[in-house]
FIFIVEX-230571 format. One record per residue: residue number from 1; residue in one letter; x, y, z of N, C-alpha, C, CB in turn. Coordinates in steps of 0.05 Angstrom, whole numbers, always signed. Glycine has a CB too. Layout:
N
R  resi  resn  n.east  n.north    n.up  ca.east  ca.north   ca.up  c.east  c.north    c.up  cb.east  cb.north   cb.up
R   NUM     a       X        Y       Z        X         Y       Z       X        Y       Z        X         Y       Z
...
END
This chain:
92
R  resi  resn  n.east  n.north    n.up  ca.east  ca.north   ca.up  c.east  c.north    c.up  cb.east  cb.north   cb.up
R     1     x   +3438     +908     -32    +3413      +891     -26   +3387     +893      -2    +3425      +868     -21
R     2     x   +3385     +909      +4    +3359      +906     +26   +3348     +918     +19    +3358      +910     +53
R     3     x   +3358     +950      -3    +3344      +968     -13   +3325     +966     -32    +3356      +981     -18
R     4     x   +3343     +942     -42    +3321      +932     -75   +3308     +906     -62    +3346      +920    -113
R     5     x   +3307     +901     -36    +3295      +871     -22   +3255     +900     -20    +3325      +855     +30
R     6     x   +3260     +931      -5    +3246      +939      +5   +3247     +953     -13    +3246      +942     +25
R     7     x   +3250     +955     -33    +3225      +970     -70   +3210     +959     -67    +3229      +966    -107
R     8     x   +3218     +924     -80    +3211      +908     -82   +3191     +903     -74    +3222      +899     -80
R     9     x   +3182     +893     -37    +3165      +888     -13   +3138     +917     -13    +3189      +889     +17
R    10     x   +3159     +933     -21    +3135      +967     -15   +3116     +967     -50    +3166     +1014      -9
R    11     x   +3133     +951     -76    +3113      +948     -93   +3095     +932     -87    +3119      +942    -113
R    12     x   +3098     +907     -82    +3070      +891     -80   +3051     +895     -61    +3073      +865     -75
R    13     x   +3066     +908     -46    +3041      +910     -24   +3024     +939     -29    +3054      +910     +11
R    14     x   +3037     +956     -42    +3020      +971     -66   +3001     +965     -79    +3030      +975     -82
R    15     x   +3018     +940     -90    +2996      +931    -116   +2977     +924    -110    +3000      +912    -133
R    16     x   +2986     +908     -90    +2960      +897     -71   +2936     +906     -69    +2964      +899     -46
R    17     x   +2938     +922     -47    +2915      +944     -39   +2907     +952     -56    +2919      +966     -25
R    18     x   +2926     +967     -77    +2904      +979    -102   +2887     +955    -120    +2923      +998    -127
R    19     x   +2884     +933    -118    +2882      +912    -131   +2873     +901    -104    +2906      +901    -149
R    20     x   +2856     +902     -79    +2843      +912     -71   +2819     +934     -73    +2854      +913     -63
R    21     x   +2832     +955     -61    +2805      +978     -70   +2793     +974     -95    +2813     +1010     -71
R    22     x   +2808     +967    -121    +2794      +975    -137   +2771     +943    -139    +2813      +986    -163
R    23     x   +2768     +921    -135    +2758      +906    -114   +2726     +907    -103    +2776      +914     -94
R    24     x   +2726     +925     -85    +2717      +943     -64   +2699     +954     -83    +2738      +963     -48
R    25     x   +2711     +971     -96    +2700     +1000    -114   +2683     +987    -124    +2717     +1018    -137
R    26     x   +2680     +969    -147    +2674      +954    -161   +2638     +937    -155    +2700      +940    -160
R    27     x   +2664     +927    -124    +2630      +905    -115   +2614     +926    -116    +2625      +887     -79
R    28     x   +2631     +952     -97    +2600      +977     -78   +2581     +986     -99    +2614     +1015     -62
R    29     x   +2592    +1000    -126    +2580     +1004    -153   +2557     +980    -157    +2605     +1002    -176
R    30     x   +2574     +958    -157    +2544      +932    -173   +2534     +923    -154    +2552      +900    -191
R    31     x   +2541     +930    -127    +2510      +931    -104   +2489     +959    -106    +2523      +932     -65
R    32     x   +2511     +968    -106    +2485     +1006    -117   +2469     +995    -138    +2506     +1046    -138
R    33     x   +2479     +987    -155    +2465     +1002    -182   +2443     +960    -179    +2501     +1014    -226
R    34     x   +2464     +932    -173    +2431      +923    -170   +2424     +916    -151    +2420      +905    -185
R    35     x   +2422     +929    -138    +2402      +928     -95   +2389     +957     -91    +2432      +926     -56
R    36     x   +2395     +975    -118    +2376      +991     -98   +2348     +998     -90    +2381     +1008    -101
R    37     x   +2334     +971     -98    +2307      +977     -74   +2310     +970     -55    +2282      +968     -76
R    38     x   +2337     +956     -37    +2348      +949     -11   +2353     +988      +6    +2383      +926     -19
R    39     x   +2371     +989     -12    +2375     +1028     -12   +2344    +1033      +3    +2378     +1049     -57
R    40     x   +2324    +1041     -27    +2305     +1056     -22   +2291    +1025      +2    +2287     +1072     -55
R    41     x   +2285    +1009      +6    +2281     +1007     +23   +2279    +1009     +54    +2281     +1002     +17
R    42     x   +2305    +1008     +58    +2317     +1012     +81   +2314    +1044     +89    +2347     +1002     +79
R    43     x   +2311    +1060     +63    +2312     +1095     +69   +2277    +1105     +75    +2327     +1116     +34
R    44     x   +2250    +1071     +78    +2239     +1084     +77   +2227    +1082    +104    +2230     +1084     +58
R    45     x   +2235    +1059    +107    +2233     +1048    +127   +2254    +1060    +152    +2236     +1021    +119
R    46     x   +2257    +1093    +151    +2264     +1115    +180   +2297    +1094    +179    +2233     +1111    +223
R    47     x   +2315    +1098    +164    +2342     +1093    +156   +2360    +1119    +149    +2340     +1075    +131
R    48     x   +2376    +1125    +164    +2392     +1144    +156   +2398    +1144    +124    +2415     +1143    +172
R    49     x   +2402    +1159    +112    +2426     +1157     +85   +2442    +1128     +86    +2454     +1185     +89
R    50     x   +2466    +1140    +119    +2499     +1121    +116   +2477    +1100    +125    +2536     +1129    +141
R    51     x   +2464    +1089    +139    +2443     +1072    +148   +2440    +1044    +131    +2418     +1088    +147
R    52     x   +2431    +1064    +107    +2418     +1049     +82   +2447    +1050     +67    +2387     +1065     +64
R    53     x   +2474    +1053     +64    +2497     +1041     +63   +2508    +1032     +63    +2504     +1040     +66
R    54     x   +2506    +1024     +97    +2524     +1002    +100   +2520     +980     +96    +2531      +999    +118
R    55     x   +2502     +966     +95    +2501      +936     +76   +2524     +933     +53    +2470      +933     +58
R    56     x   +2519     +960     +30    +2532      +952      +9   +2574     +961     +13    +2513      +970     -19
R    57     x   +2567     +982     +42    +2598      +974     +47   +2616     +949     +69    +2608     +1000     +59
R    58     x   +2599     +944     +67    +2606      +917     +94   +2614     +904     +69    +2576      +897    +119
R    59     x   +2603     +894     +54    +2611      +868     +29   +2619     +881      +7    +2585      +847     +16
R    60     x   +2629     +909      +4    +2652      +918     -11   +2685     +905     +10    +2648      +957     -13
R    61     x   +2675     +913     +29    +2705      +913     +43   +2700     +884     +47    +2713      +934     +75
R    62     x   +2694     +880     +52    +2696      +831     +61   +2702     +832     +31    +2652      +799     +73
R    63     x   +2689     +825      +4    +2700      +832     -23   +2730     +836     -38    +2689      +853     -27
R    64     x   +2740     +867      -5    +2761      +868     -25   +2790     +860      +6    +2761      +910     -47
R    65     x   +2771     +845     +16    +2799      +852     +40   +2804     +806     +43    +2780      +880     +90
R    66     x   +2774     +793     +46    +2779      +760     +48   +2813     +755     +34    +2749      +740     +23
R    67     x   +2807     +765      +0    +2838      +744      +2   +2855     +754     +10    +2853      +733     -21
R    68     x   +2873     +778     +12    +2890      +796     +18   +2893     +771     +46    +2879      +833     +20
R    69     x   +2872     +766     +66    +2884      +768     +94   +2889     +735     +76    +2864      +778    +131
R    70     x   +2866     +720     +60    +2877      +692     +78   +2900     +673     +56    +2843      +668     +87
R    71     x   +2916     +708     +48    +2944      +706     +23   +2967     +717     +58    +2942      +744     -22
R    72     x   +2961     +720     +68    +2979      +743     +89   +2976     +720    +112    +2961      +783    +100
R    73     x   +2951     +699    +124    +2954      +678    +131   +2979     +668    +129    +2939      +666    +123
R    74     x   +2964     +658    +105    +2983      +635     +96   +3020     +631     +91    +2971      +630     +71
R    75     x   +3028     +667     +88    +3054      +674    +107   +3054     +678    +121    +3067      +686    +107
R    76     x   +3032     +685    +138    +3055      +691    +169   +3054     +656    +183    +3036      +724    +203
R    77     x   +3046     +634    +174    +3034      +604    +176   +3066     +595    +166    +3000      +594    +152
R    78     x   +3077     +607    +149    +3105      +580    +137   +3127     +610    +142    +3102      +560     +86
R    79     x   +3129     +635    +162    +3143      +652    +164   +3142     +631    +190    +3138      +684    +159
R    80     x   +3128     +634    +209    +3132      +616    +238   +3143     +586    +229    +3099      +612    +257
R    81     x   +3131     +565    +209    +3143      +542    +211   +3182     +556    +210    +3129      +518    +181
R    82     x   +3195     +564    +192    +3211      +576    +187   +3239     +582    +204    +3198      +591    +182
R    83     x   +3225     +611    +224    +3229      +605    +249   +3230     +594    +264    +3226      +610    +256
R    84     x   +3215     +562    +273    +3219      +550    +290   +3239     +523    +280    +3194      +547    +300
R    85     x   +3244     +526    +254    +3253      +506    +244   +3282     +513    +253    +3246      +502    +215
R    86     x   +3287     +543    +242    +3319      +558    +248   +3319     +559    +279    +3325      +595    +236
R    87     x   +3297     +558    +283    +3310      +562    +325   +3321     +525    +336    +3264      +574    +358
R    88     x   +3304     +507    +330    +3309      +473    +327   +3330     +474    +314    +3288      +452    +312
R    89     x   +3344     +484    +293    +3363      +474    +282   +3401     +479    +294    +3356      +484    +253
R    90     x   +3381     +512    +308    +3414      +525    +321   +3409     +520    +356    +3420      +568    +313
R    91     x   +3397     +506    +361    +3400      +515    +389   +3409     +475    +390    +3364      +536    +410
R    92     x   +3404     +456    +367    +3414      +433    +376   +3448     +427    +359    +3388      +410    +370
END
């Protein structure tokens, strides 16, 4: 039973990781295409290529991981509540 649950949990984590990666890459590519003038402006004002890409990377990471963090936050709150309920029931 625990092997089956482990496989299911690993599959869910892999799917969520793939979905975050896909969302991040799509956001990065869209931002680079739509806001290329920002990159050119930064390069023209002395920024390195890495510094010119930084706003796009930051936005892509935020867009990729913000929904995942919200889901995990809810899961952690529920787990803590369940553990507290079990402890209070077992003590009394």
